[in-house]
C-alpha positions as CSV (number, residue, x, y, z in Angstrom):
1,X,12.9,23.7,-9.1
2,X,9.6,22.3,-8.0
3,X,9.5,20.3,-4.8
4,X,6.7,17.8,-4.7
5,X,5.0,16.9,-1.4
6,X,3.3,13.7,-2.4
7,X,0.7,12.5,0.0
8,X,-1.4,9.4,0.7
9,X,-4.4,9.9,3.0
10,X,-7.6,8.2,4.0
11,X,-11.1,9.1,5.3
12,X,-11.6,5.4,6.2
13,X,-9.7,5.7,9.5
14,X,-8.0,8.3,11.7
15,X,-4.3,8.1,12.7
16,X,-5.2,8.3,16.4
17,X,-7.9,5.6,16.3
18,X,-7.8,1.9,15.4
19,X,-8.4,0.8,11.8
20,X,-12.1,-0.1,11.6
21,X,-12.7,-3.9,11.6
22,X,-14.3,-3.8,8.1
23,X,-10.8,-3.2,6.7
24,X,-9.3,-6.2,8.6
25,X,-9.4,-10.0,8.5
26,X,-11.9,-9.8,11.4
27,X,-14.3,-7.9,9.2
28,X,-15.0,-7.6,5.4
29,X,-11.3,-7.7,4.6
30,X,-11.5,-4.9,2.0
31,X,-8.9,-2.2,1.4
32,X,-9.7,1.3,2.8
33,X,-10.3,4.2,0.4
34,X,-7.0,6.1,-0.3
35,X,-6.5,9.6,-1.7
36,X,-3.3,10.5,-3.6
37,X,-2.0,14.0,-4.2
38,X,1.2,15.8,-5.1
39,X,2.5,13.1,-7.6
40,X,5.6,14.5,-9.5
41,X,4.8,15.3,-13.1
42,X,7.8,13.1,-14.2
43,X,6.2,10.0,-12.6
44,X,5.5,7.1,-15.0
45,X,3.7,4.9,-12.5
46,X,2.9,4.5,-8.8
47,X,3.5,1.5,-6.5
48,X,1.7,0.8,-3.2
49,X,3.0,-1.5,-0.5
50,X,1.0,-2.2,2.7
51,X,2.9,-4.0,5.4
52,X,3.1,-4.8,9.2
53,X,6.6,-4.4,10.7
54,X,5.4,-5.6,14.1
55,X,5.2,-9.4,13.4
56,X,7.7,-11.7,15.1
57,X,9.4,-12.6,11.7
58,X,10.1,-8.9,11.0
59,X,7.5,-7.8,8.4
60,X,4.3,-9.1,6.9
61,X,3.2,-7.8,3.5
62,X,-0.6,-7.3,3.1
63,X,-0.9,-5.7,-0.3
64,X,1.5,-5.1,-3.2
65,X,0.2,-3.0,-6.2
66,X,2.2,-1.5,-9.0
67,X,1.8,0.2,-12.4
68,X,-0.9,2.5,-10.9
69,X,-1.4,5.3,-13.3
70,X,0.4,8.5,-12.0
71,X,-2.8,10.6,-12.6
72,X,-4.7,8.4,-10.1
73,X,-6.2,10.6,-7.4
74,X,-7.9,7.9,-5.4
75,X,-8.3,4.2,-4.8
76,X,-11.8,3.6,-3.6
77,X,-12.7,1.1,-0.9
78,X,-12.6,-2.6,-2.0
79,X,-11.0,-1.8,-5.4
80,X,-7.9,-2.0,-7.5
81,X,-6.9,0.8,-9.9
82,X,-7.7,0.0,-13.5
83,X,-4.6,-1.3,-15.2
84,X,-2.6,-1.9,-12.0
85,X,-0.9,-5.1,-11.2
86,X,-1.4,-6.8,-7.8
87,X,1.5,-8.9,-6.5
88,X,1.6,-11.8,-4.0
89,X,1.2,-10.8,-0.4
90,X,2.7,-13.0,2.4
91,X,-0.5,-15.1,2.4
92,X,0.5,-16.1,-1.2
93,X,-2.5,-14.4,-2.8
94,X,-2.7,-11.5,-5.2
95,X,-5.2,-9.4,-3.3
96,X,-5.5,-7.1,-0.2
97,X,-5.4,-9.0,3.1
98,X,-6.3,-6.9,6.0
99,X,-4.8,-6.6,9.5
100,X,-4.9,-9.7,11.7
101,X,-2.3,-9.3,14.4
102,X,-1.7,-12.4,16.6
103,X,-1.5,-10.3,19.7
104,X,-1.1,-6.7,20.8
105,X,-1.4,-3.5,18.7
106,X,0.3,-3.6,15.3
107,X,1.2,-0.7,12.9
108,X,0.2,-1.0,9.2
109,X,2.2,1.2,6.8
110,X,0.6,2.2,3.5
111,X,3.6,3.4,1.4
112,X,3.2,5.0,-1.9
113,X,6.1,5.4,-4.4
114,X,6.2,7.6,-7.5
115,X,8.4,5.9,-10.0
116,X,10.2,7.1,-13.1
117,X,9.2,3.9,-15.0
118,X,6.5,1.3,-15.3
119,X,7.5,-2.1,-13.9
120,X,7.5,-5.3,-16.0
121,X,6.8,-7.8,-13.3
122,X,4.4,-10.8,-13.2
123,X,1.5,-11.0,-10.8
124,X,3.3,-13.7,-8.9
125,X,5.9,-11.2,-7.8
126,X,6.5,-10.8,-4.1
127,X,8.0,-8.1,-1.9
128,X,11.8,-8.8,-2.4
129,X,11.5,-8.6,-6.2
130,X,9.3,-5.5,-6.1
131,X,11.8,-3.8,-3.7
132,X,14.6,-4.6,-6.2
133,X,12.6,-3.4,-9.2
134,X,11.8,0.0,-7.6
135,X,15.4,0.7,-6.4
136,X,16.8,3.7,-8.2
137,X,13.4,4.6,-9.7
138,X,11.7,6.4,-6.8
139,X,11.0,10.1,-7.5
140,X,8.8,10.6,-4.3
141,X,7.4,8.6,-1.4
142,X,4.5,9.1,0.9
143,X,3.3,7.1,3.9
144,X,0.2,6.6,5.9
145,X,0.2,4.6,9.2
146,X,-2.8,2.8,10.8
147,X,-3.0,0.7,13.9
148,X,-5.1,-2.3,14.9
149,X,-5.4,-4.7,17.8
150,X,-7.9,-7.6,18.2
151,X,-10.3,-7.3,21.1
């Protein structure tokens, strides 16, 4: 039996330092570059969810992307993988929206899921529907956490 250690990493920021402003709503508001490794060979697609669990309402979704090809090794800065679908974030737009905490330091989770299926969901899909669609289809999961506070 092969055990996969799927990983999502970045050279755009370091876990012990704040996310640079260029990747936030205070800067260029572009997604950081991401590197992907260890995807299980049985994966049919990948899904990426970026959220902030430190907002008063419980969680704010910054970026929802699915049907990323499983052979994808990287997502360059300010880009969407070819053929992937971008869902609606909590700002109501189908794009990356960077960190913009109202106060204090917030954590931003980049969660990558390897799925045993492709998802048949429209672009207007939000987080609850995406969560329901991936339930029971996750082969592996990886996580990257960044932090940001406004000066």
